[in-house]
C-alpha positions in Angstrom: 63.4 -2.2 39.9 62.2 -4.6 37.2 63.4 -8.2 37.4 65.4 -9.6 34.6 62.7 -12.1 33.2 60.1 -9.3 33.2 62.5 -7.0 31.5 63.2 -9.6 28.8 59.5 -10.1 28.2 59.0 -6.4 27.7 61.9 -6.2 25.3 60.7 -9.2 23.4 57.2 -7.6 23.0 58.7 -4.3 21.9 60.8 -6.2 19.3 57.8 -8.0 18.0 55.8 -4.8 17.8 58.6 -3.1 15.9 59.2 -5.9 13.4 55.5 -6.7 12.8 54.8 -3.9 10.3 57.8 -4.9 8.2 56.9 -8.6 8.1 53.3 -7.7 7.7 54.3 -6.3 4.3 56.5 -9.4 3.6 53.8 -12.0 4.1 54.2 -14.3 1.1 50.6 -15.3 1.3 49.6 -11.8 0.2 51.5 -12.1 -3.0 49.4 -12.9 -6.1 50.0 -16.4 -7.4 51.2 -15.2 -10.8 53.8 -13.0 -9.2 54.9 -15.8 -6.9 55.3 -18.1 -9.9 57.6 -15.6 -11.6 59.6 -14.7 -8.4 59.3 -17.9 -6.2 61.4 -16.4 -3.4 59.4 -13.2 -3.1 58.2 -12.2 0.3 56.6 -8.9 -0.6 55.8 -6.6 -3.5 56.3 -2.9 -3.4 54.2 0.0 -4.5 53.7 0.3 -8.2 55.8 3.1 -9.7 54.1 6.2 -10.9 56.4 7.1 -13.9 55.9 3.7 -15.7 53.6 0.9 -14.8 56.0 -1.6 -13.1 55.9 -3.1 -9.7 59.0 -4.0 -7.7 59.2 -7.4 -6.0 61.4 -8.0 -2.9 62.7 -10.8 -0.8 62.7 -9.0 2.5 64.6 -5.9 1.7 66.4 -7.2 -1.4 65.0 -6.2 -4.8 64.4 -9.3 -6.8 63.3 -7.4 -9.9 60.3 -5.8 -11.6 57.0 -7.3 -12.8 54.9 -5.7 -15.6 52.5 -6.4 -18.4 53.6 -5.9 -22.0 50.3 -4.1 -22.9 51.4 -1.1 -20.8 54.4 -0.5 -23.2 53.5 -1.9 -26.6 50.5 -2.7 -28.7 51.8 -4.9 -31.5 48.9 -6.5 -33.2 49.0 -10.3 -33.6 47.6 -12.5 -36.4 44.2 -12.3 -34.7 44.1 -8.5 -35.0 44.5 -8.1 -31.2 47.7 -7.6 -29.1 49.2 -10.4 -27.0 49.6 -9.4 -23.3 52.5 -11.0 -21.6 53.3 -10.8 -17.8 57.1 -10.4 -17.6 59.5 -10.5 -14.6 62.9 -8.8 -15.1 65.7 -8.9 -12.5 68.0 -6.0 -11.7 70.6 -7.3 -14.2 68.1 -7.3 -17.0 67.5 -11.1 -17.1 64.1 -12.6 -17.6 63.0 -14.1 -14.3 60.0 -15.8 -16.0 57.1 -15.0 -18.3 53.4 -15.9 -18.5 50.7 -15.2 -21.1 48.0 -13.0 -19.5 45.7 -12.8 -22.5 45.8 -13.5 -26.2 43.4 -14.2 -29.1 45.8 -16.1 -31.5 43.5 -18.7 -33.1 46.3 -21.1 -34.0 46.9 -21.6 -30.3 43.3 -21.3 -29.0 41.7 -23.6 -31.5 44.6 -25.4 -33.2 48.0 -26.3 -31.8 46.9 -25.8 -28.2 48.3 -23.3 -25.6 51.0 -25.6 -24.3 53.1 -24.9 -27.5 52.8 -21.1 -26.7 53.9 -21.6 -23.1 56.8 -23.7 -24.3 57.8 -20.9 -26.7 57.9 -18.1 -24.1 59.6 -20.4 -21.6 62.8 -20.1 -23.8 63.3 -16.5 -22.6 63.8 -17.5 -19.0 67.3 -16.6 -17.6 68.2 -14.8 -20.9 69.2 -11.2 -20.8 67.2 -8.5 -22.6 70.4 -7.2 -24.2 70.7 -10.3 -26.3 69.6 -10.3 -29.9 66.9 -12.9 -30.2 66.3 -14.7 -33.4 63.2 -16.9 -33.8 63.5 -19.7 -36.3 65.9 -19.7 -39.3 69.0 -20.9 -37.4 71.1 -20.8 -40.6 70.8 -17.0 -40.6 71.8 -16.6 -36.9 75.1 -14.8 -36.3 77.5 -15.7 -33.6 76.2 -12.8 -31.4 72.6 -13.9 -31.6 70.4 -16.1 -29.4 68.4 -18.7 -31.4 65.0 -19.7 -30.2 62.8 -22.5 -31.7 59.7 -21.1 -33.4 56.3 -22.9 -33.5 55.5 -24.6 -36.8 52.3 -23.2 -38.3 52.4 -20.2 -36.0 55.3 -18.2 -37.4 53.6 -14.8 -37.5 52.2 -15.2 -34.0 55.5 -16.1 -32.3 57.4 -13.3 -34.1 54.8 -10.8 -32.9 55.1 -12.2 -29.4 58.9 -12.0 -29.6 58.7 -8.3 -30.5 56.2 -7.7 -27.7 58.4 -9.3 -25.1 61.7 -7.8 -26.1 60.4 -4.3 -26.8 58.4 -4.0 -23.6 61.3 -5.4 -21.5 63.8 -3.0 -23.1 61.5 -0.1 -22.2 61.5 -1.2 -18.6 65.2 -1.9 -18.5 66.0 1.6 -20.0 63.8 3.3 -17.4 64.8 1.3 -14.3 68.1 -0.5 -14.8 71.6 0.7 -15.2 73.5 0.1 -18.4 70.6 -0.1 -20.8 70.5 2.6 -23.4 69.3 2.8 -27.0 72.4 2.1 -29.2 73.2 5.4 -31.0 74.2 5.3 -34.6 77.3 7.4 -33.4 79.7 6.5 -30.6 82.8 8.3 -29.2 85.8 7.3 -31.3 88.1 5.5 -28.8 91.2 6.3 -30.8 90.6 10.0 -31.1 92.7 12.2 -28.8 94.9 15.2 -29.0 96.6 17.3 -26.4 94.8 20.6 -26.0 94.8 23.5 -23.5 91.6 24.7 -21.8 91.4 27.6 -24.3 91.8 25.2 -27.3 89.1 22.9 -25.9 86.9 25.9 -25.6 87.7 27.2 -29.1 87.0 23.8 -30.7 83.7 23.2 -28.8 84.6 20.4 -26.5 84.1 22.8 -23.6 81.4 25.5 -24.0 80.7 28.7 -22.2 77.4 30.5 -21.5 77.4 34.2 -20.6 74.2 35.9 -19.6 74.4 39.7 -19.8 72.2 42.1 -17.9 70.7 43.7 -21.0 69.2 40.2 -21.9 67.4 40.3 -18.5 66.3 44.0 -18.8 64.1 43.1 -21.8 62.2 40.5 -19.8 59.0 41.0 -17.7 59.5 43.1 -14.5 59.0 40.2 -12.1 62.0 38.4 -13.7 64.1 41.5 -13.6 63.3 41.9 -9.9 64.2 38.3 -9.2 67.6 38.7 -11.1 68.3 41.9 -9.1 67.7 40.0 -5.8 70.6 37.5 -6.7 73.1 39.9 -8.2 74.0 43.6 -8.3 71.8 45.4 -10.9 74.7 47.5 -11.8 76.8 44.6 -13.0 76.8 44.2 -16.8 77.3 40.5 -16.5 74.6 38.5 -14.7 76.1 35.0 -14.9 78.9 33.0 -16.5 79.2 29.2 -16.6 81.4 26.6 -18.4 80.2 23.1 -19.4 82.1 20.1 -20.5 81.7 16.3 -20.5 84.6 15.3 -18.2 84.1 11.6 -18.9 85.1 12.2 -22.6 88.9 11.4 -23.0 89.4 14.5 -25.0 88.2 16.6 -22.1 88.9 14.5 -19.0 92.5 13.5 -19.9 93.4 17.0 -20.9 92.0 18.7 -17.8 92.7 16.1 -15.1 95.8 14.3 -13.9 96.0 10.6 -14.7 95.1 9.5 -11.1 92.2 12.0 -11.0 90.8 10.8 -14.4 91.1 7.1 -13.2 89.2 8.1 -10.0 86.5 9.6 -12.1 86.1 6.5 -14.2 85.9 4.3 -11.1 83.1 6.6 -9.8 80.9 6.0 -12.9 78.9 2.9 -13.7 78.9 1.5 -17.3 77.1 3.8 -19.6 77.1 6.8 -17.2 78.4 10.3 -18.3 80.1 12.9 -16.1 79.4 16.6 -16.9 81.3 19.4 -15.2 79.5 22.7 -14.6 81.7 25.6 -13.5 80.3 28.9 -12.3 82.9 31.7 -12.6 80.9 34.9 -12.2 77.5 36.1 -11.0 74.4 34.0 -10.5 75.3 30.3 -9.8 73.5 27.1 -10.8 73.5 26.0 -7.2 72.2 27.7 -4.1 74.0 28.2 -0.8 71.7 25.4 0.7 72.8 22.9 -2.0 73.0 19.3 -0.7 75.7 17.0 -2.2 74.4 14.1 -4.5 71.2 16.0 -5.3 70.2 17.8 -8.5 71.4 21.4 -8.7 68.5 23.8 -8.0 69.1 26.1 -10.9 70.4 23.8 -13.6 68.4 22.0 -16.3 69.5 19.5 -19.0 67.2 18.4 -21.8 67.3 16.7 -25.2 64.5 16.5 -27.7 62.1 18.2 -25.3 62.7 15.5 -22.6 64.3 16.5 -19.3 67.3 14.5 -18.3 68.2 13.9 -14.7 71.6 15.2 -13.7 72.8 14.8 -10.1 75.9 15.7 -8.2 78.5 13.0 -8.3 80.0 14.3 -5.0 83.3 14.1 -6.7 85.0 17.0 -4.8 83.4 16.7 -1.3 86.3 14.8 0.1 88.9 15.6 -2.5 90.2 19.0 -3.6 90.0 19.6 -7.3 93.2 18.5 -9.0 93.9 19.7 -12.6 96.7 18.9 -15.1 96.6 22.5 -16.4 95.6 26.0 -15.5 91.8 26.5 -15.2 89.7 29.7 -15.0 89.2 31.0 -11.5 85.8 29.6 -10.4 83.3 30.1 -7.6 81.5 26.7 -7.8 82.5 23.5 -9.6 80.4 20.4 -9.6 80.6 17.1 -11.5 77.2 15.9 -12.4 76.3 12.2 -13.0 73.9 11.4 -15.9 72.7 7.8 -15.7 72.6 5.5 -18.6 68.8 5.2 -18.6 68.6 8.9 -18.8 68.7 8.4 -22.6 71.2 11.2 -23.3 72.8 10.9 -26.8 76.1 12.8 -26.9 76.1 13.0 -30.7 72.8 14.9 -30.7 72.0 18.5 -29.9 71.1 19.1 -26.2 70.0 22.1 -24.2 71.7 23.2 -21.0 69.8 25.8 -19.1 70.4 28.1 -16.1 67.1 28.5 -14.2 66.2 31.8 -12.6 63.3 31.4 -10.1 60.7 34.2 -9.8 57.2 34.8 -8.6 54.7 35.8 -11.3 52.0 36.3 -8.7 51.7 36.2 -5.0 52.2 32.7 -3.6 53.2 31.3 -7.0 56.6 30.2 -8.1 58.0 29.9 -11.7 61.3 29.8 -13.5 62.8 31.5 -16.5 65.4 29.4 -18.4 68.5 30.8 -20.0 69.2 28.1 -22.5 72.5 27.3 -24.2 72.4 24.8 -27.1 75.3 22.4 -26.7 76.6 20.4 -29.7 79.8 18.4 -29.5 82.1 18.5 -32.6 81.3 15.7 -35.1 84.9 14.6 -35.4 84.6 13.2 -31.9 82.3 10.5 -33.2 82.4 7.4 -35.4 79.7 5.1 -36.8 78.5 2.6 -34.2 78.8 -0.9 -35.9 76.6 -2.5 -33.2 73.8 0.1 -33.8 74.0 -0.4 -37.6 73.6 -4.2 -37.1 70.7 -3.8 -34.7 68.6 -1.3 -36.7 65.2 -2.9 -36.6 62.9 -3.1 -39.6 59.1 -3.6 -39.1 58.1 -7.2 -38.5 56.0 -7.3 -41.7 59.0 -6.3 -43.8 61.0 -9.1 -42.2 58.3 -11.6 -43.0 58.1 -10.4 -46.6 61.8 -10.7 -47.0 62.0 -14.2 -45.4 59.1 -15.5 -47.5 60.3 -14.2 -50.9 60.3 -17.7 -52.4 56.6 -18.5 -51.6 55.6 -15.0 -52.5 57.5 -15.1 -55.8 56.0 -18.5 -56.9 52.5 -17.4 -55.8 52.8 -14.2 -57.9 53.9 -16.2 -60.9 51.0 -18.5 -60.6 48.5 -15.6 -60.2 50.0 -14.0 -63.4 49.7 -17.3 -65.3 46.1 -17.8 -64.0 45.2 -14.2 -65.1 46.5 -14.9 -68.6 44.7 -18.2 -68.7 41.4 -16.5 -67.8 42.1 -13.6 -70.2 42.7 -15.9 -73.2 40.3 -18.7 -72.1 38.0 -18.2 -75.2 40.9 -19.1 -77.5 42.1 -21.9 -75.3 38.8 -23.7 -74.7 38.9 -25.6 -78.0 42.0 -27.4 -76.8 40.1 -29.8 -74.5 43.1 -31.9 -73.4 45.2 -28.8 -72.6 42.5 -27.3 -70.5 42.1 -30.5 -68.5 45.9 -30.8 -68.0 46.1 -27.1 -66.8 43.1 -27.7 -64.5 44.6 -30.8 -62.9 48.0 -29.2 -62.5 46.4 -26.2 -61.0 44.5 -28.2 -58.4 47.7 -30.0 -57.3 49.7 -26.8 -57.2 47.0 -25.0 -55.1 46.7 -27.9 -52.7 50.3 -28.7 -52.1 52.1 -25.4 -52.6 49.7 -22.7 -51.8 47.9 -24.8 -49.2 50.2 -27.2 -47.4 53.5 -25.3 -48.0 52.7 -21.6 -48.2 49.7 -21.8 -45.9 47.7 -19.6 -48.2 44.2 -20.8 -47.1 41.8 -17.9 -46.8 39.2 -18.0 -44.1 35.9 -16.4 -43.1 37.8 -15.2 -40.0 39.6 -12.7 -42.3 36.3 -11.3 -43.3 34.9 -10.4 -39.9 38.3 -9.4 -38.5 38.3 -6.8 -41.3 34.8 -5.7 -40.5 35.8 -5.3 -36.8 38.9 -3.3 -37.8 36.9 -1.0 -39.9 34.8 -0.3 -36.8 37.5 -0.2 -34.2 40.3 1.3 -36.3 42.0 -0.1 -39.4 45.7 -1.0 -39.4 47.1 -2.4 -42.6 50.1 -3.8 -40.8 48.0 -6.6 -39.3 47.2 -7.9 -42.8 50.8 -7.4 -44.0 52.0 -10.0 -41.5 51.3 -12.8 -43.8 52.5 -11.8 -47.3 50.9 -14.8 -49.1 47.5 -14.3 -47.5 47.7 -10.5 -48.2 48.6 -11.0 -51.9 45.8 -13.6 -52.3 43.2 -11.4 -50.7 44.2 -8.4 -52.9 44.0 -10.6 -56.0 40.7 -12.2 -55.0 39.1 -8.9 -54.0 39.8 -7.4 -57.4 38.9 -10.5 -59.3 35.5 -10.8 -57.6 34.2 -7.7 -59.3 35.7 -8.7 -62.7 34.9 -12.4 -63.1 33.0 -13.4 -59.8 33.9 -15.8 -57.0 34.7 -18.7 -59.3 38.4 -17.7 -59.8 39.1 -18.2 -56.1 36.7 -21.0 -55.3 37.7 -23.0 -58.4 41.4 -22.1 -58.8 42.9 -20.8 -55.5 41.2 -22.5 -52.6 43.3 -25.4 -51.2 40.4 -27.1 -49.5 38.2 -26.7 -52.6 41.1 -28.3 -54.7 41.2 -31.2 -52.2 37.4 -31.7 -52.7 37.8 -31.7 -56.4 40.6 -34.3 -56.2 38.3 -36.4 -54.1 35.7 -36.1 -56.9 38.4 -37.4 -59.4 39.1 -40.3 -57.0 35.4 -41.1 -56.9 35.2 -41.1 -60.7 38.2 -43.4 -61.0 36.7 -45.7 -58.3 33.4 -45.5 -60.1 31.6 -44.4 -56.9 28.1 -43.5 -57.8 27.3 -39.9 -57.2 24.3 -38.5 -55.4 22.5 -35.6 -57.2 20.6 -33.4 -55.0 17.1 -32.6 -56.4 16.8 -29.1 -57.7 14.3 -27.9 -55.1 16.4 -29.2 -52.3 19.6 -27.9 -53.8 18.2 -24.3 -53.9 17.3 -24.4 -50.3 20.6 -26.0 -49.2 22.6 -23.3 -50.9 21.1 -20.7 -48.5 22.7 -22.5 -45.5 26.1 -21.0 -46.1 24.6 -17.5 -46.1 22.9 -18.1 -42.8 26.2 -19.4 -41.4 28.0 -16.3 -42.6 25.5 -13.8 -41.2 25.6 -15.7 -37.9 29.4 -15.6 -37.6 29.6 -11.9 -38.5 26.9 -11.0 -36.0 28.5 -13.1 -33.2 32.0 -11.6 -33.9 30.7 -8.1 -33.0 29.6 -9.7 -29.7 32.6 -11.8 -29.0 35.5 -12.4 -31.4 36.6 -15.4 -29.4 33.3 -17.1 -29.7 33.2 -16.3 -33.4 36.6 -17.8 -33.9 35.5 -21.0 -32.1 32.4 -21.2 -34.3 34.5 -20.7 -37.4 35.6 -24.3 -36.9 32.8 -25.1 -39.2 35.5 -24.4 -41.7 37.7 -27.6 -41.9 40.6 -25.5 -43.3 42.7 -25.3 -40.2 42.4 -29.0 -39.5 43.1 -30.2 -43.0 45.3 -27.5 -44.6 47.0 -25.7 -41.8 47.6 -28.5 -39.3 47.7 -31.4 -41.8 45.1 -33.4 -39.9 47.4 -33.5 -36.8 44.8 -32.3 -34.3 42.3 -33.4 -31.6 40.3 -36.3 -33.1 36.8 -34.6 -33.3 38.2 -31.9 -35.6 39.9 -34.6 -37.8 36.8 -36.7 -37.9 34.7 -33.7 -39.0 37.1 -32.8 -41.8 37.3 -36.5 -43.0 33.5 -36.7 -42.9 33.3 -33.8 -45.3 35.9 -35.2 -47.6 34.1 -38.6 -47.4 30.8 -36.9 -48.5 32.7 -35.3 -51.3 33.2 -38.7 -52.8 29.4 -39.0 -53.1 28.3 -35.3 -53.5 30.5 -33.1 -55.6 32.2 -30.3 -53.5 29.4 -30.6 -50.9 31.1 -28.3 -48.3 31.7 -25.5 -50.9 28.1 -25.7 -52.2 26.2 -25.7 -48.9 28.3 -24.8 -45.9 31.2 -22.6 -46.7 30.7 -19.1 -45.1 33.8 -17.8 -47.0 32.3 -18.8 -50.3 29.0 -17.1 -49.2 30.9 -13.8 -48.5 32.7 -14.0 -51.9 29.4 -14.8 -53.6 27.8 -11.7 -52.2 30.6 -9.5 -53.6 30.9 -11.3 -56.9 27.3 -11.8 -57.7 27.4 -9.4 -60.6 30.8 -9.5 -62.3 31.8 -7.0 -64.9 32.8 -9.7 -67.4 30.8 -12.9 -67.8 33.5 -14.9 -69.5 31.5 -18.2 -69.8 30.2 -18.4 -73.3 26.6 -19.7 -73.8 24.5 -20.4 -76.9 20.8 -19.8 -77.4 20.3 -23.5 -77.6 21.8 -24.0 -74.1 18.9 -24.7 -71.8 16.4 -25.0 -74.5 16.5 -27.6 -75.9 19.9 -28.8 -74.6 20.5 -29.7 -71.0 23.8 -31.6 -71.4 26.0 -29.3 -69.4 23.5 -28.8 -66.6 22.9 -32.5 -66.1 26.3 -34.0 -66.8 29.1 -31.4 -66.8 28.4 -28.9 -64.0 29.3 -30.7 -60.7 28.2 -27.7 -58.6 24.8 -27.3 -60.3 25.5 -23.6 -61.2 23.6 -23.8 -64.5 20.0 -22.7 -64.5 17.3 -24.5 -66.5 17.4 -21.7 -69.1 21.1 -22.4 -69.7 22.3 -19.2 -67.9 25.2 -19.3 -65.4 24.6 -18.5 -61.7 27.9 -16.7 -61.1 27.2 -16.6 -57.3 27.6 -20.4 -57.3 29.8 -21.1 -60.3 33.5 -22.1 -59.6 34.4 -21.6 -63.2 35.9 -25.0 -63.9 35.2 -24.3 -67.6 33.7 -27.8 -68.2 30.7 -26.2 -69.8 32.7 -24.0 -72.1 35.1 -26.9 -73.1 32.0 -28.9 -74.0 30.5 -26.1 -76.0 33.7 -25.6 -78.0 34.3 -29.3 -78.7 32.0 -30.7 -81.5 32.7 -34.2 -80.2 31.1 -33.3 -76.9 28.5 -30.8 -77.7 25.5 -32.2 -79.7 23.8 -28.9 -80.6 25.5 -28.5 -84.0 24.7 -32.1 -85.0 21.1 -31.6 -83.9 20.8 -28.5 -86.0 22.4 -30.1 -89.0 20.5 -33.3 -89.0 17.3 -31.9 -87.5 16.8 -35.0 -85.5 14.0 -35.3 -83.0 14.5 -33.7 -79.6 15.0 -36.8 -77.6 18.0 -38.6 -78.9 20.8 -40.5 -77.4 23.5 -38.3 -75.6 21.2 -35.3 -76.0 19.7 -33.8 -72.9 16.7 -31.6 -73.5 14.7 -29.8 -70.9 13.3 -32.3 -68.5 9.7 -32.6 -67.6 10.6 -31.1 -64.2 
């Protein structure tokens, strides 16, 4: 006989051996760090589910929640043209345990505001429930039932896309895995609708429905189905099967058929959002077999809606209680109450299919089923409009943005209309020198402060290669609709390029270009002496921006992230988007360019701007050359080339290089003003070529 200490040691070893496999799975050191950060108390993670890509997380045997990536459920495109992938933890009640950004390409966070602002934004979701209606920014428009989150200044589009990504993917998981999460239907059961009805009246009015399958229906089917039917019922019987169906959880059905206590017991057996369906077999083939196990799905019963099968399992309502009815019921063979969970997605106001399944063998060792389907539609008077669903009807994000930015959009469109009229009637207006200069100055200020600083309408070369990549990978216009001002500007600019060339944008719509021209005005007022680049050097320097453009486009096909970083050659984000509030090297670079603009007119636009290069390529040969020239321009007169054209877009022969011209109209104003242009005086007086204020062709 074993002694007590030895027996205790053996029992201890057996206990350790038995428990080891369980705790082997629960070793917290095996849990990935990102999962442990979202669920700090987790001791193990379960096997990923096969129906949807979620992974359960446990503390010992207690389910803490599910962890998943948003990319597995949605693919909303961000401002970068790529989706944002968020790692989300959801607890069993539908609360956000925590969130983390897995991957994103939003340039405003990568190369502008920094990623901490993005992390701060998604941290707001922690501990909130996915059922809440989240509103990002615009607190004055938030209703009492909404949850307000702070947005991120300068990153409105990005955070709105991220909000949609988080909420939509979390709802998809909640509806699939958690109780009580259903898509709000536009119709709900009217809680005040009830009338006392007999079973026959319920049947006549459609609240309860009957399916009868006759033998002659089966006899027209293939022989193997007929044989299967004959194996279940007598072939001589005219009626093969008879069933009644009704949603017992509906007051109009449950309160009429059940006693008050029985109806109350039914409601206690159901969780929020669940539906109880009674199925009653009165004759012939039954929807359950003799081997039916309570709380499982009936073998020969199918429920579907919109081609999707909906799980219906026995509620086990009558296993321990005898059926108790408030009125006379048909004599039945089998009666079961089936539970349909909330995440099953059944909409009672929509048509559904209830089928009795007859199993048969089409070939040896094969099993199939034939469905006898009954279309079930509940009476429309049972329903009413769902106010909650009407309030929560989502509209596409781009439409929300267009509606919220109606002011910026409206003012921008008015300016574009005025600009079009100005260009259209410019030949009649150019004689009014002062008016043109006033319009020009007002335009520069408007473009800088409203379109640039306020409406954030600064176009970028990033838009060009993002478009090229989309044309290769698959174009989606919704990406470009996310910023209405940028979209409208691009449409306007694209059309105008082929009509009048790049000058309309570069001279009248580019905020950074306007800022450089304002710097030139400041330099003139301060009498800062300008540096004029020699013609031969100027021609070579102009090609730099084309090299930069080609390089950026080529690199973007290799790595969009690298190309976006290299696009910082544009000072637009630092100066216009972020108002110079940025890491100091970027600010220093932008200020250096503006400082150079005091000495060299629009130096960045002329020699470095890849966006200008792209526009120049498309607008090199405009349909309308609106800048008027005279035969004396260039030979003998060189006034405009040497004194009026700050960007050196006038050739020696007096012609305009539309690929470089910003269409400031200084040359045309000069030509139409006899006090400025000396050609007419020269022709009238026939003075020698070299006179004061007259600039003939130079010896160069």
